[in-house]
NUKOLLUM-505372 format. One record per residue: residue in three letters; z negated, x negated, y of N, C-alpha, C, CB in turn. Coordinates in steps of 0.1 Angstrom, whole numbers, padded with zeros to 4 digits, always signed. Glycine has a CB too. Example, Ala and Ser with C-alpha at 12.3 -4.5 7.8 and 13.67 -1.06 7.14 Angstrom:
<nodes>
Ala-0078-0132-0057-0078-0123-0045-0078-0132-0033-0090-0113-0045Ser-0071-0128-0022-0071-0137-0011-0079-0129+0000-0057-0141-0006
</nodes>
This chain:
<nodes>
Unk+0846+0214+0517+0836+0208+0525+0833+0217+0538+0839+0193+0529Unk+0821+0217+0542+0817+0225+0554+0825+0221+0566+0803+0225+0556Unk+0828+0230+0575+0836+0227+0587+0828+0218+0596+0840+0240+0594Unk+0834+0207+0600+0827+0197+0609+0823+0203+0622+0837+0185+0612Unk+0831+0211+0628+0828+0218+0641+0816+0227+0639+0840+0225+0646Unk+0816+0234+0628+0804+0243+0625+0791+0235+0624+0807+0251+0612Unk+0792+0224+0616+0780+0216+0615+0775+0210+0628+0782+0205+0605Unk+0784+0206+0636+0781+0200+0649+0774+0210+0658+0793+0195+0656Unk+0779+0223+0657+0773+0234+0665+0759+0237+0660+0782+0246+0664Unk+0758+0237+0647+0745+0241+0641+0734+0230+0644+0746+0242+0626Unk+0738+0217+0644+0728+0207+0647+0726+0206+0662+0733+0193+0642Unk+0735+0210+0670+0732+0211+0684+0721+0221+0686+0745+0215+0692Unk+0722+0232+0679+0712+0243+0681+0699+0238+0675+0716+0256+0674Unk+0699+0230+0664+0687+0225+0658+0680+0215+0667+0691+0218+0645Unk+0687+0206+0673+0681+0196+0681+0677+0201+0695+0690+0184+0683Unk+0680+0213+0698+0676+0219+0711+0666+0230+0710+0688+0224+0719Unk+0664+0234+0697+0653+0244+0695+0640+0239+0697+0655+0250+0681Unk+0631+0245+0705+0618+0240+0708+0607+0244+0698+0614+0245+0722Unk+0610+0253+0689+0600+0257+0679+0607+0258+0665+0594+0270+0683Unk+0598+0259+0655+0604+0260+0642+0611+0273+0640+0592+0260+0631Unk+0607+0284+0647+0613+0297+0646+0627+0296+0652+0605+0307+0654Unk+0629+0288+0663+0642+0287+0669+0652+0279+0660+0641+0279+0682Unk+0646+0270+0651+0654+0262+0643+0657+0269+0629+0648+0249+0641Unk+0649+0279+0626+0650+0285+0612+0664+0291+0610+0640+0296+0611Unk+0670+0297+0620+0683+0303+0619+0694+0293+0616+0687+0311+0631Unk+0695+0283+0624+0705+0272+0622+0704+0265+0609+0705+0262+0633Unk+0691+0263+0604+0689+0256+0592+0694+0265+0580+0674+0253+0590Unk+0691+0278+0581+0695+0287+0571+0711+0288+0570+0690+0302+0573Unk+0717+0288+0581+0732+0288+0582+0737+0275+0576+0737+0290+0596Unk+0731+0264+0579+0735+0251+0573+0735+0251+0558+0726+0239+0579Unk+0724+0256+0552+0722+0257+0538+0733+0266+0532+0708+0262+0534Unk+0735+0277+0538+0746+0287+0534+0760+0280+0534+0746+0299+0542Unk+0762+0272+0544+0775+0265+0545+0777+0255+0534+0777+0258+0559Unk+0766+0248+0531+0767+0239+0520+0769+0246+0507+0754+0230+0519Unk+0763+0257+0504+0764+0264+0492+0779+0269+0490+0755+0276+0491Unk+0785+0272+0501+0799+0277+0500+0809+0265+0496+0804+0283+0514Unk+0804+0253+0498+0813+0242+0494+0815+0241+0479+0806+0229+0499Unk+0806+0247+0471+0808+0248+0457+0809+0234+0450+0820+0256+0453Unk+0821+0230+0446+0823+0218+0438+0821+0205+0447+0836+0218+0432Unk+0821+0207+0460+0819+0196+0469+0806+0196+0476+0830+0197+0480Unk+0796+0201+0469+0782+0202+0475+0777+0188+0478+0773+0210+0466Unk+0778+0179+0469+0772+0166+0471+0779+0159+0482+0773+0157+0458Unk+0792+0160+0483+0800+0153+0494+0796+0159+0507+0815+0154+0491Unk+0794+0172+0507+0790+0179+0519+0776+0175+0524+0791+0194+0518Unk+0767+0174+0515+0753+0170+0518+0753+0156+0523+0744+0172+0506Unk+0761+0147+0516+0762+0133+0520+0767+0132+0535+0772+0126+0511Unk+0777+0140+0538+0783+0140+0552+0772+0144+0562+0795+0149+0552Unk+0765+0155+0558+0755+0160+0568+0744+0150+0569+0749+0173+0562Unk+0739+0144+0558+0729+0134+0558+0732+0122+0567+0725+0129+0544Unk+0744+0116+0565+0748+0104+0572+0752+0107+0587+0760+0098+0565Unk+0758+0118+0589+0764+0121+0603+0754+0128+0612+0777+0128+0602Unk+0745+0136+0606+0737+0145+0614+0722+0142+0612+0739+0159+0610Unk+0717+0142+0600+0703+0141+0598+0697+0127+0601+0699+0145+0583Unk+0704+0117+0596+0700+0103+0599+0699+0100+0614+0709+0093+0592Unk+0709+0103+0622+0708+0101+0636+0697+0108+0643+0721+0104+0643Unk+0694+0121+0638+0683+0129+0643+0670+0122+0640+0684+0143+0638Unk+0668+0118+0628+0656+0111+0624+0654+0098+0631+0655+0109+0609Unk+0664+0092+0635+0664+0078+0641+0663+0079+0656+0675+0070+0637Unk+0663+0091+0662+0663+0093+0676+0649+0091+0682+0669+0106+0680Unk+0645+0079+0686+0631+0076+0690+0628+0083+0703+0630+0061+0692Unk+0638+0087+0711+0635+0093+0724+0634+0108+0724+0646+0089+0734Unk+0638+0114+0712+0638+0129+0712+0630+0134+0700+0653+0134+0710Unk+0617+0137+0702+0609+0142+0691+0614+0155+0685+0595+0144+0696Unk+0620+0164+0693+0626+0176+0688+0637+0173+0678+0631+0185+0699Unk+0645+0163+0681+0656+0160+0671+0650+0154+0658+0665+0149+0678Unk+0639+0146+0659+0633+0140+0648+0627+0152+0639+0622+0130+0651Unk+0620+0161+0645+0615+0172+0638+0625+0181+0632+0606+0181+0648Unk+0636+0183+0639+0647+0190+0633+0654+0183+0621+0658+0193+0644Unk+0654+0170+0622+0660+0162+0611+0651+0163+0598+0661+0147+0615Unk+0638+0163+0601+0628+0164+0589+0630+0178+0583+0614+0162+0594Unk+0631+0188+0591+0632+0202+0586+0645+0204+0579+0631+0212+0598Unk+0656+0198+0584+0669+0199+0577+0668+0192+0563+0680+0193+0586Unk+0662+0181+0563+0660+0173+0550+0653+0182+0540+0653+0160+0553Unk+0641+0187+0545+0633+0195+0536+0640+0208+0531+0620+0200+0543Unk+0648+0214+0540+0656+0226+0536+0666+0222+0525+0663+0232+0548Unk+0673+0211+0526+0682+0207+0516+0676+0204+0502+0691+0195+0521Unk+0664+0197+0503+0657+0195+0491+0652+0208+0484+0644+0186+0494Unk+0647+0217+0492+0643+0230+0487+0654+0238+0481+0636+0238+0498Unk+0665+0238+0487+0677+0246+0483+0684+0240+0471+0686+0248+0494Unk+0685+0227+0470+0694+0220+0460+0687+0211+0451+0705+0213+0467Unk+0674+0208+0453+0667+0199+0444+0673+0187+0440+0664+0207+0432Unk+0673+0184+0427+0679+0171+0422+0694+0170+0425+0676+0170+0407Unk+0701+0181+0427+0715+0180+0429+0718+0173+0442+0721+0195+0430Unk+0708+0174+0452+0710+0167+0465+0705+0153+0465+0703+0175+0476Unk+0699+0149+0454+0693+0136+0454+0702+0124+0457+0687+0133+0440Unk+0714+0123+0452+0723+0112+0455+0726+0111+0470+0735+0112+0447Unk+0727+0122+0476+0731+0122+0490+0719+0120+0499+0737+0136+0494Unk+0707+0124+0495+0695+0123+0504+0687+0110+0502+0686+0135+0501Unk+0688+0103+0490+0681+0091+0488+0682+0080+0498+0685+0085+0474Unk+0695+0078+0504+0696+0068+0515+0688+0071+0527+0710+0067+0518Unk+0683+0084+0529+0675+0087+0540+0660+0085+0538+0677+0102+0544Unk+0656+0081+0526+0642+0079+0523+0636+0069+0531+0641+0076+0508Unk+0642+0057+0534+0635+0047+0543+0632+0052+0557+0644+0035+0544Unk+0641+0059+0563+0638+0064+0577+0628+0075+0576+0651+0068+0584Unk+0629+0083+0565+0619+0094+0564+0605+0088+0562+0623+0103+0552Unk+0604+0078+0555+0591+0071+0553+0586+0065+0566+0592+0060+0542Unk+0595+0060+0574+0591+0055+0587+0585+0067+0596+0603+0049+0594Unk+0591+0078+0594+0586+0090+0602+0573+0095+0598+0596+0101+0601Unk+0568+0090+0587+0554+0093+0583+0544+0087+0592+0552+0089+0568Unk+0548+0077+0600+0540+0071+0610+0543+0075+0624+0541+0055+0608Unk+0551+0086+0625+0555+0090+0639+0543+0094+0647+0565+0102+0638Unk+0543+0092+0660+0532+0095+0669+0531+0110+0672+0533+0088+0682Unk+0542+0117+0669+0542+0132+0671+0538+0139+0658+0557+0137+0675Unk+0527+0146+0659+0521+0152+0647+0530+0160+0639+0509+0160+0651Unk+0537+0170+0645+0546+0178+0636+0557+0170+0629+0553+0188+0645Unk+0562+0159+0635+0571+0151+0628+0565+0143+0617+0578+0141+0638Unk+0553+0138+0620+0546+0130+0609+0542+0139+0597+0533+0124+0616Unk+0536+0150+0600+0532+0159+0589+0544+0164+0581+0523+0170+0594Unk+0554+0167+0589+0567+0172+0582+0573+0162+0573+0576+0177+0593Unk+0573+0149+0578+0579+0138+0570+0571+0136+0558+0579+0126+0579Unk+0558+0137+0559+0549+0135+0547+0552+0146+0536+0534+0135+0551Unk+0553+0158+0541+0556+0169+0532+0570+0167+0526+0555+0183+0539Unk+0580+0163+0534+0594+0161+0529+0595+0150+0519+0603+0158+0541Unk+0587+0139+0521+0587+0129+0511+0582+0134+0498+0579+0116+0516Unk+0571+0141+0498+0564+0146+0486+0574+0156+0479+0551+0153+0490Unk+0580+0164+0486+0590+0174+0480+0601+0167+0474+0595+0184+0491Unk+0606+0157+0481+0618+0149+0475+0614+0142+0462+0623+0139+0486Unk+0603+0135+0462+0598+0128+0450+0596+0138+0439+0585+0120+0453Unk+0591+0149+0442+0589+0159+0431+0602+0165+0425+0580+0171+0436Unk+0613+0164+0433+0625+0170+0429+0635+0161+0422+0632+0176+0441Unk+0632+0148+0423+0642+0138+0417+0643+0138+0402+0640+0124+0423Unk+0654+0134+0397+0656+0131+0383+0647+0119+0379+0671+0129+0379Unk+0640+0120+0368+0631+0109+0364+0639+0096+0362+0624+0112+0351Unk+0652+0097+0358+0660+0085+0355+0665+0078+0368+0671+0089+0347Unk+0661+0084+0379+0665+0077+0392+0653+0069+0398+0670+0087+0402Unk+0643+0068+0390+0631+0061+0395+0635+0047+0400+0620+0060+0384Unk+0643+0040+0392+0646+0026+0396+0655+0025+0409+0654+0019+0384Unk+0661+0036+0412+0669+0037+0425+0660+0039+0437+0679+0048+0424Unk+0649+0047+0435+0640+0051+0445+0630+0040+0448+0633+0064+0442Unk+0626+0033+0438+0615+0023+0439+0618+0012+0450+0613+0016+0426Unk+0630+0007+0451+0632-0003+0462+0629+0002+0476+0646-0008+0462Unk+0631+0015+0478+0628+0021+0491+0613+0021+0493+0634+0035+0493Unk+0606+0025+0482+0591+0026+0483+0585+0012+0485+0585+0032+0471Unk+0591+0002+0478+0586-0012+0479+0587-0017+0494+0593-0021+0470Unk+0599-0014+0500+0602-0018+0513+0592-0012+0523+0616-0015+0517Unk+0588+0001+0520+0579+0008+0529+0564+0003+0527+0579+0023+0525Unk+0562-0005+0516+0548-0011+0514+0547-0025+0521+0545-0012+0500Unk+0558-0030+0527+0558-0043+0532+0547-0045+0543+0572-0047+0538Unk+0543-0057+0544+0532-0060+0553+0534-0055+0568+0529-0075+0554Unk+0546-0056+0573+0549-0053+0586+0550-0038+0589+0562-0059+0591Unk+0550-0030+0579+0551-0015+0580+0538-0009+0586+0555-0008+0567Unk+0539+0002+0592+0528+0009+0597+0519+0014+0585+0532+0021+0606Unk+0507+0015+0587+0498+0019+0576+0501+0033+0570+0483+0018+0580Unk+0505+0042+0579+0509+0056+0574+0521+0055+0565+0511+0065+0586Unk+0530+0046+0568+0542+0045+0560+0539+0039+0546+0553+0036+0567Unk+0530+0029+0546+0525+0023+0533+0518+0034+0525+0516+0011+0536Unk+0510+0042+0532+0502+0052+0525+0512+0063+0519+0493+0059+0535Unk+0522+0067+0526+0532+0076+0521+0539+0071+0509+0542+0081+0532Unk+0543+0058+0509+0550+0052+0498+0541+0051+0486+0555+0038+0502Unk+0528+0047+0488+0519+0046+0477+0517+0060+0470+0505+0040+0481Unk+0515+0070+0478+0513+0084+0473+0526+0088+0466+0510+0093+0485Unk+0537+0084+0470+0550+0088+0464+0551+0081+0450+0562+0084+0472Unk+0547+0068+0449+0547+0061+0437+0536+0067+0427+0544+0046+0439Unk+0525+0071+0432+0515+0078+0424+0520+0090+0418+0502+0081+0433Unk+0528+0098+0426+0534+0110+0421+0545+0107+0410+0540+0118+0432Unk+0552+0097+0412+0562+0093+0402+0556+0089+0389+0571+0081+0408Unk+0545+0082+0390+0538+0078+0377+0534+0090+0369+0525+0070+0381Unk+0531+0101+0376+0527+0114+0368+0540+0122+0364+0519+0122+0377Unk+0550+0122+0372+0562+0130+0369+0572+0123+0360+0569+0135+0381Unk+0572+0109+0361+0582+0102+0353+0575+0089+0347+0594+0097+0362Unk+0565+0092+0338+0557+0081+0333+0565+0070+0325+0546+0086+0324Unk+0574+0075+0317+0582+0065+0309+0591+0056+0317+0591+0072+0298Unk+0597+0062+0328+0605+0054+0336+0597+0044+0345+0614+0063+0345Unk+0586+0049+0349+0577+0040+0357+0572+0029+0348+0565+0048+0363Unk+0569+0032+0336+0564+0022+0327+0574+0010+0325+0561+0028+0313Unk+0586+0013+0325+0597+0003+0324+0598-0006+0336+0610+0009+0320Unk+0593+0000+0347+0594-0008+0360+0581-0015+0364+0598+0002+0371Unk+0571-0014+0355+0558-0020+0358+0559-0035+0363+0549-0019+0347Unk+0567-0043+0357+0568-0057+0361+0571-0058+0376+0578-0065+0353Unk+0579-0049+0381+0583-0049+0396+0572-0042+0404+0596-0043+0398Unk+0566-0032+0398+0556-0024+0406+0543-0031+0409+0553-0011+0399Unk+0538-0037+0399+0524-0043+0400+0523-0053+0412+0521-0051+0387Unk+0532-0063+0414+0530-0072+0425+0531-0065+0439+0541-0082+0425Unk+0539-0055+0440+0540-0048+0453+0528-0039+0456+0553-0038+0453Unk+0523-0032+0446+0511-0024+0448+0499-0033+0451+0508-0015+0436Unk+0498-0045+0444+0487-0054+0445+0486-0059+0459+0489-0065+0435Unk+0497-0061+0466+0497-0066+0480+0490-0057+0489+0511-0068+0485Unk+0490-0044+0486+0484-0034+0495+0469-0034+0493+0489-0020+0491Unk+0463-0040+0483+0449-0041+0482+0443-0049+0493+0445-0047+0468Unk+0450-0057+0499+0445-0066+0510+0448-0060+0524+0451-0080+0509Unk+0453-0048+0524+0456-0042+0537+0443-0040+0546+0463-0028+0535Unk+0445-0040+0559+0434-0039+0568+0428-0024+0568+0438-0042+0582Unk+0437-0014+0565+0432-0001+0565+0426+0004+0552+0444+0009+0569Unk+0414+0010+0553+0407+0014+0541+0415+0025+0534+0394+0019+0545Unk+0422+0033+0541+0430+0044+0535+0441+0038+0526+0437+0053+0546Unk+0447+0027+0530+0457+0021+0522+0451+0014+0510+0465+0010+0530Unk+0440+0008+0511+0433+0002+0500+0429+0012+0489+0420-0006+0505Unk+0424+0023+0494+0420+0034+0485+0433+0039+0477+0413+0045+0492Unk+0443+0042+0485+0456+0047+0479+0462+0036+0469+0466+0050+0490Unk+0461+0024+0472+0466+0013+0464+0458+0013+0450+0465-0001+0470Unk+0445+0015+0451+0437+0015+0439+0441+0027+0430+0422+0015+0443Unk+0442+0039+0437+0446+0051+0429+0460+0050+0423+0445+0063+0438Unk+0469+0044+0431+0483+0042+0426+0483+0032+0415+0492+0038+0437Unk+0476+0021+0416+0476+0011+0405+0470+0017+0392+0467-0001+0410Unk+0460+0025+0394+0454+0031+0382+0464+0040+0375+0441+0039+0386Unk+0471+0049+0383+0481+0058+0378+0492+0051+0371+0486+0067+0389Unk+0496+0040+0377+0508+0032+0371+0503+0025+0359+0513+0022+0382Unk+0491+0019+0359+0486+0012+0347+0485+0021+0335+0473+0005+0350Unk+0481+0034+0338+0479+0043+0327+0491+0047+0319+0473+0056+0332Unk+0503+0044+0325+0516+0048+0318+0521+0036+0309+0526+0052+0328Unk+0513+0025+0308+0518+0013+0301+0521+0015+0287+0508+0002+0303Unk+0514+0026+0281+0517+0029+0267+0510+0021+0256+0532+0028+0265Unk+0501+0012+0260+0494+0004+0251+0479+0008+0250+0496-0011+0255Unk+0475+0013+0239+0461+0018+0238+0451+0006+0239+0459+0025+0225Unk+0455-0006+0236+0446-0017+0237+0443-0020+0251+0453-0029+0231Unk+0452-0017+0260+0450-0020+0274+0443-0009+0282+0464-0022+0281Unk+0445+0004+0278+0440+0015+0285+0425+0014+0288+0442+0028+0278Unk+0417+0010+0279+0402+0010+0281+0398+0000+0292+0395+0007+0268Unk+0407-0010+0294+0404-0020+0304+0410-0018+0318+0409-0034+0299Unk+0417-0007+0320+0423-0004+0333+0414-0004+0344+0431+0009+0332Unk+0402+0003+0344+0393+0002+0355+0389-0013+0358+0380+0010+0352Unk+0387-0021+0348+0383-0035+0350+0395-0043+0356+0379-0041+0337Unk+0407-0039+0352+0419-0046+0357+0421-0043+0372+0431-0043+0349Unk+0419-0030+0375+0421-0026+0389+0410-0033+0398+0421-0011+0390Unk+0398-0033+0392+0387-0039+0400+0389-0054+0401+0374-0036+0392Unk+0395-0060+0391+0398-0074+0392+0407-0078+0403+0404-0079+0379Unk+0417-0069+0406+0427-0071+0417+0420-0068+0430+0439-0062+0415Unk+0412-0058+0431+0406-0054+0444+0394-0064+0447+0400-0040+0443Unk+0387-0068+0437+0376-0077+0439+0377-0089+0430+0362-0069+0437Unk+0383-0100+0435+0385-0112+0426+0373-0117+0420+0392-0122+0434Unk+0361-0115+0425+0349-0120+0419+0346-0114+0406+0337-0117+0428Unk+0353-0103+0402+0351-0096+0389+0361-0102+0379+0353-0081+0391Unk+0369-0111+0383+0379-0117+0374+0373-0122+0361+0387-0128+0380Unk+0362-0130+0362+0356-0136+0350+0351-0126+0340+0345-0146+0354Unk+0345-0115+0345+0340-0105+0337+0352-0098+0329+0332-0094+0345Unk+0363-0096+0336+0375-0090+0330+0380-0099+0319+0385-0087+0341Unk+0380-0112+0322+0385-0122+0312+0377-0121+0299+0384-0136+0317Unk+0364-0120+0300+0355-0119+0288+0358-0106+0280+0340-0120+0292Unk+0360-0095+0288+0363-0083+0281+0376-0084+0273+0363-0071+0291Unk+0386-0089+0279+0399-0090+0273+0399-0100+0261+0410-0095+0283Unk+0392-0111+0263+0391-0122+0253+0384-0117+0241+0384-0134+0259Unk+0375-0107+0242+0368-0102+0231+0375-0091+0223+0354-0096+0235Unk+0388-0088+0227+0396-0077+0222+0407-0083+0213+0401-0068+0233Unk+0409-0076+0202+0421-0079+0193+0432-0070+0197+0417-0078+0178Unk+0443-0076+0202+0454-0068+0206+0464-0066+0194+0462-0074+0218Unk+0466-0053+0191+0474-0050+0179+0486-0042+0182+0466-0043+0168Unk+0487-0036+0194+0498-0027+0197+0511-0035+0200+0494-0018+0209Unk+0522-0029+0196+0535-0035+0199+0537-0035+0214+0546-0028+0192Unk+0543-0046+0219+0545-0047+0234+0560-0046+0237+0540-0061+0239Unk+0563-0036+0245+0576-0034+0250+0576-0038+0265+0581-0020+0248Unk+0588-0037+0271+0589-0041+0285+0579-0033+0294+0603-0040+0291Unk+0577-0020+0291+0568-0012+0298+0554-0017+0297+0569+0002+0294Unk+0550-0022+0285+0537-0027+0284+0535-0041+0288+0532-0025+0269Unk+0545-0046+0295+0544-0060+0301+0533-0060+0311+0557-0064+0308Unk+0526-0048+0314+0514-0049+0322+0504-0059+0316+0508-0034+0323Unk+0504-0059+0303+0495-0069+0297+0498-0083+0301+0495-0068+0281Unk+0511-0086+0301+0516-0099+0305+0513-0102+0320+0531-0101+0302Unk+0515-0092+0328+0513-0093+0342+0498-0095+0345+0518-0081+0350Unk+0490-0087+0338+0476-0088+0340+0471-0102+0336+0469-0077+0332Unk+0476-0107+0325+0472-0120+0321+0476-0130+0331+0479-0124+0308Unk+0487-0128+0338+0491-0137+0348+0482-0137+0361+0506-0134+0352Unk+0478-0124+0364+0469-0123+0376+0456-0130+0373+0466-0107+0378Unk+0451-0128+0361+0439-0134+0357+0440-0150+0356+0434-0129+0343Unk+0452-0154+0350+0453-0168+0348+0455-0176+0362+0466-0171+0340Unk+0459-0168+0372+0460-0175+0385+0447-0179+0390+0467-0165+0395Unk+0436-0173+0386+0423-0177+0389+0416-0185+0378+0414-0165+0393Unk+0418-0180+0365+0410-0185+0354+0415-0198+0349+0409-0175+0344Unk+0428-0201+0350+0434-0213+0344+0436-0224+0353+0447-0209+0337Unk+0431-0223+0365+0433-0234+0375+0422-0245+0371+0431-0230+0389Unk+0425-0258+0374+0416-0268+0370+0402-0266+0376+0421-0281+0375Unk+0401-0260+0388+0388-0258+0394+0379-0249+0386+0390-0253+0409Unk+0385-0240+0378+0377-0230+0371+0376-0234+0357+0384-0216+0372Unk+0370-0246+0354+0370-0252+0341+0362-0244+0331+0364-0266+0342Unk+0351-0237+0336+0343-0229+0327+0350-0217+0321+0330-0225+0334Unk+0361-0213+0327+0368-0201+0322+0382-0205+0318+0368-0190+0332Unk+0385-0217+0317+0398-0222+0314+0403-0217+0300+0400-0237+0314Unk+0394-0219+0290+0398-0215+0276+0398-0200+0275+0388-0221+0267Unk+0388-0192+0280+0389-0177+0278+0402-0172+0285+0377-0171+0285Unk+0405-0177+0296+0417-0172+0303+0430-0175+0295+0419-0179+0317Unk+0431-0187+0289+0442-0190+0281+0442-0182+0268+0442-0205+0278Unk+0430-0179+0263+0429-0171+0251+0435-0157+0253+0414-0169+0247Unk+0433-0152+0265+0440-0139+0268+0455-0140+0270+0433-0133+0281Unk+0459-0151+0277+0473-0152+0281+0482-0156+0269+0474-0162+0292Unk+0476-0165+0260+0485-0170+0250+0491-0160+0241+0477-0180+0242Unk+0483-0150+0235+0489-0140+0226+0498-0131+0234+0478-0132+0220Unk+0495-0128+0246+0504-0119+0254+0517-0126+0255+0498-0116+0267Unk+0518-0139+0259+0530-0145+0261+0538-0146+0248+0528-0159+0267Unk+0531-0147+0237+0538-0149+0224+0544-0136+0219+0528-0153+0214Unk+0540-0124+0225+0545-0111+0220+0560-0109+0225+0537-0100+0226Unk+0563-0115+0236+0576-0112+0242+0586-0123+0238+0576-0111+0258Unk+0598-0118+0235+0608-0128+0229+0618-0133+0239+0616-0121+0218Unk+0624-0124+0248+0634-0128+0257+0632-0125+0271+0647-0121+0253Unk+0621-0118+0274+0618-0114+0288+0603-0115+0290+0623-0100+0291Unk+0599-0124+0298+0585-0126+0301+0583-0122+0316+0580-0140+0298Unk+0576-0112+0318+0576-0106+0332+0564-0112+0340+0575-0091+0331Unk+0565-0125+0342+0554-0131+0350+0557-0127+0364+0553-0146+0348Unk+0547-0121+0371+0549-0117+0384+0546-0128+0395+0540-0105+0388Unk+0551-0126+0407+0549-0136+0417+0535-0140+0421+0557-0132+0430Unk+0525-0132+0416+0512-0135+0419+0506-0146+0411+0503-0122+0417Unk+0514-0152+0402+0509-0162+0393+0505-0175+0400+0520-0165+0383Unk+0496-0182+0394+0492-0195+0400+0501-0205+0394+0477-0198+0396Unk+0499-0217+0398+0508-0228+0394+0507-0230+0379+0505-0241+0401Unk+0518-0234+0373+0519-0237+0359+0523-0224+0351+0505-0241+0354Unk+0525-0213+0358+0529-0201+0351+0544-0200+0350+0523-0188+0357Unk+0550-0194+0340+0565-0193+0339+0570-0184+0349+0569-0188+0325Unk+0582-0186+0354+0589-0177+0363+0594-0165+0356+0600-0184+0370Unk+0597-0154+0363+0603-0142+0358+0617-0145+0352+0604-0131+0368Unk+0620-0138+0342+0633-0139+0335+0635-0152+0327+0644-0137+0345Unk+0624-0159+0325+0625-0171+0317+0614-0170+0306+0623-0184+0326Unk+0618-0175+0294+0608-0176+0283+0598-0186+0286+0615-0179+0270Unk+0585-0183+0282+0574-0192+0284+0577-0205+0276+0561-0186+0280Unk+0576-0217+0281+0578-0229+0273+0569-0230+0262+0578-0241+0283Unk+0573-0237+0252+0565-0239+0240+0552-0246+0244+0572-0247+0229Unk+0541-0241+0239+0528-0247+0242+0523-0245+0256+0529-0261+0240Unk+0529-0236+0264+0525-0234+0278+0511-0229+0279+0534-0224+0285Unk+0507-0221+0269+0493-0215+0270+0484-0221+0259+0494-0200+0269Unk+0488-0232+0253+0479-0238+0243+0466-0243+0249+0486-0249+0236Unk+0455-0241+0242+0442-0246+0247+0441-0261+0247+0431-0239+0239
</nodes>
């Protein structure tokens, strides 16, 4: 493992360097020191991330330290890629927060660092990274942080489509919440991310309706049109957990279409939801967006729940 005194000295130089050129030397030496650790590379990166980079990123009073932390993170991602992922993933929440930093170099550097990290991770770690992205999409977060998380999820949908498909039941409710954000940039990113995620569902019956489904979430007034389109379709594709998008979508629609007040669309809405619920045997991924009368997640739909 790299010498503690050496790392302390290098980070002292990093956090006092006033320009990227001043910090380039210490960063290069840090990477070289990690490489010399050989079999202990992950442990060494973990130590640096927890003891040096995280405190630097969290230093609200020192923009130079924050910028140095971002640069150190980026350097480790660039040098070690997926090998550094287990050690650097715990830093993702604070890095996403830095995407809303008031200091421009810190903010732009954090955005680039998040993108580089997401591009480098192993596809099978999607389920580990997603909770950090969901937390960054929370209502109380700054809009730049939400935007960075949505863009990261969009990138994951393209680089790890199969893994993202399996997580759709968890992804859809979180992304949907961003459609109501006050910032137009977040709404636009949410729409693009939802489209990218929906496209990996693996069900050809659903793909043609994705624009309508996204529009239904963004503009509830279009729900009835979406219901008619779905009700006129014969679904023949096998449904796996990844294609539970169909189930979730039915739930989003049913939250509007199957309420007593919407009597004119009660039967079409149930016509869509009933076959979808019948496809799944032990896991019905009804999302929290559901209206009353919908089954809870991880419970089988009760017999006759969607009967007309």
